[in-house]
C-alpha atoms as one frame of an Amber mdcrd trajectory, in Angstrom:
protein
  60.804 107.506-164.574  59.223 110.462-163.102  58.831 108.672-159.619  62.326
 107.551-159.749  63.722 111.003-160.414  61.388 112.433-157.718  62.668 109.773
-155.233  66.390 110.352-156.398  65.707 114.164-155.743  64.242 113.466-152.113
  67.223 111.251-151.374  69.696 113.549-152.531  67.907 116.110-150.138  67.901
 113.632-147.287  71.570 113.041-147.723  72.261 116.814-147.979  70.417 117.110
-144.506  72.148 114.342-143.040  75.434 115.673-143.692  74.313 119.212-142.780
  73.378 117.630-139.100  76.532 115.785-139.230  78.663 118.560-139.678  76.820
 120.490-137.100  77.777 117.456-134.590  81.153 118.221-134.708  82.713 118.912
-131.315  83.550 122.455-132.290  80.384 123.231-133.539  78.673 121.947-130.328
  81.127 124.097-128.356  80.608 127.241-130.565  77.734 127.377-132.625  78.385
 130.206-135.526  74.869 130.429-136.076  73.921 131.733-132.817  76.809 134.247
-132.170  78.991 136.878-133.982  82.453 136.649-135.581  84.298 137.922-132.472
  82.401 135.797-129.957  83.016 132.890-132.137  86.529 133.420-132.214  86.990
 133.806-128.495  84.602 130.762-128.251  87.056 128.734-130.410  90.122 129.705
-128.744  88.781 128.853-125.255  87.457 125.678-126.360  90.505 124.841-128.165
  92.536 125.224-124.727  90.008 123.464-123.082  90.542 120.687-125.296  93.971
 120.542-125.079  93.927 120.547-121.710  91.225 117.535-121.591  93.741 115.671
-123.889  96.640 115.994-121.634  94.608 114.988-118.876  93.140 111.728-120.727
  96.979 110.774-121.949  97.913 111.032-118.327  94.834 108.756-117.272  96.029
 106.115-119.623  99.455 106.426-118.299  97.963 105.755-114.998  95.890 102.814
-116.432  99.164 101.234-117.422 100.666 101.752-114.087  97.791  99.951-112.677
  97.722  97.105-114.807  98.559  93.491-113.169 100.747  90.901-114.561 103.022
  92.965-116.455 106.773  93.439-115.273 108.060  96.766-114.399 110.247  97.190
-117.608 106.923  96.144-119.565 104.897  98.782-117.904 107.995 101.793-118.692
 108.332 100.442-122.298 104.593 100.485-122.923 104.529 104.126-121.178 107.385
 105.261-123.364 105.778 104.030-126.621 102.352 105.637-125.794 103.995 108.855
-125.405 106.157 108.553-128.344 102.798 107.455-130.131 100.954 110.937-128.477
 103.986 112.736-130.048 103.525 111.664-133.309  99.772 112.057-133.583 100.229
 115.519-131.988 102.616 116.076-134.965 100.205 114.674-137.641  97.091 116.796
-135.832  99.040 120.102-136.171  99.985 119.572-139.699  96.572 118.050-140.591
  95.037 121.360-138.963  97.482 123.968-140.161  98.307 122.902-143.575  94.863
 121.086-144.651  92.008 122.214-142.617  92.358 125.889-144.061  91.996 124.717
-147.792  89.040 122.338-146.898  87.043 125.267-145.462  87.521 127.317-148.317
  83.857 128.973-149.181  82.736 126.983-146.428  82.250 127.059-142.482  82.648
 130.307-140.223  85.296 130.926-137.729  88.898 129.616-137.841  89.113 126.221
-139.456  92.367 125.629-137.607  90.780 125.862-134.166  87.970 123.876-135.321
  89.982 120.987-136.734  92.058 120.898-133.549  88.762 120.738-131.194  87.326
 118.179-133.599  90.518 116.226-133.608  91.510 116.391-130.149  87.923 115.106
-129.067  88.438 112.102-131.321  91.554 111.332-129.726  90.118 111.526-126.180
  87.311 109.215-127.415  90.077 106.555-128.684  91.914 107.140-125.531  88.939
 106.465-123.323  87.893 103.222-125.073  91.305 101.567-125.059  92.500 102.966
-121.859  89.244 102.582-119.541
C-alpha cells in the first residue's frame, strides 16, 4: 500500500508540474513572462501584446475573407453570403470573448496569476481564434 501511496503522490506532483508547464505555454505568458519582469513592465508588455494580438486577429480575418474570394466553383452571391456570415460569426465571437475576458477571467485569476487577467485572456483567446482561422482558411 505504501508503494501505491508513493506512486499516487508522484503522479500528483507530475500532474501539478504538467499543469504549471501548460500555464507557462499560454500565449500571454510567452509574450510577457511575469517571472522575468516587474509589475510595471508586465502591465506595459501585456498592453502591447494585446494590441498586437488584436491587429494580428484583424489581419487573419481579412486573410480568411480573401481566401473566400479566391475560392473557385462558387457563385458571387455564395461568396458574398459566406463572407457576411463569417463577419457575423466574428462579431459574435468577439462579443463572447469580451464578456469572457471582462467578466469571467478576473474571477478565475483571484489569488493566482500576476498581471491583468483581462489582457491575458484577450491575448490567449485571440491566439486560439487566429489558429482556428488559419486552419480553416489556409
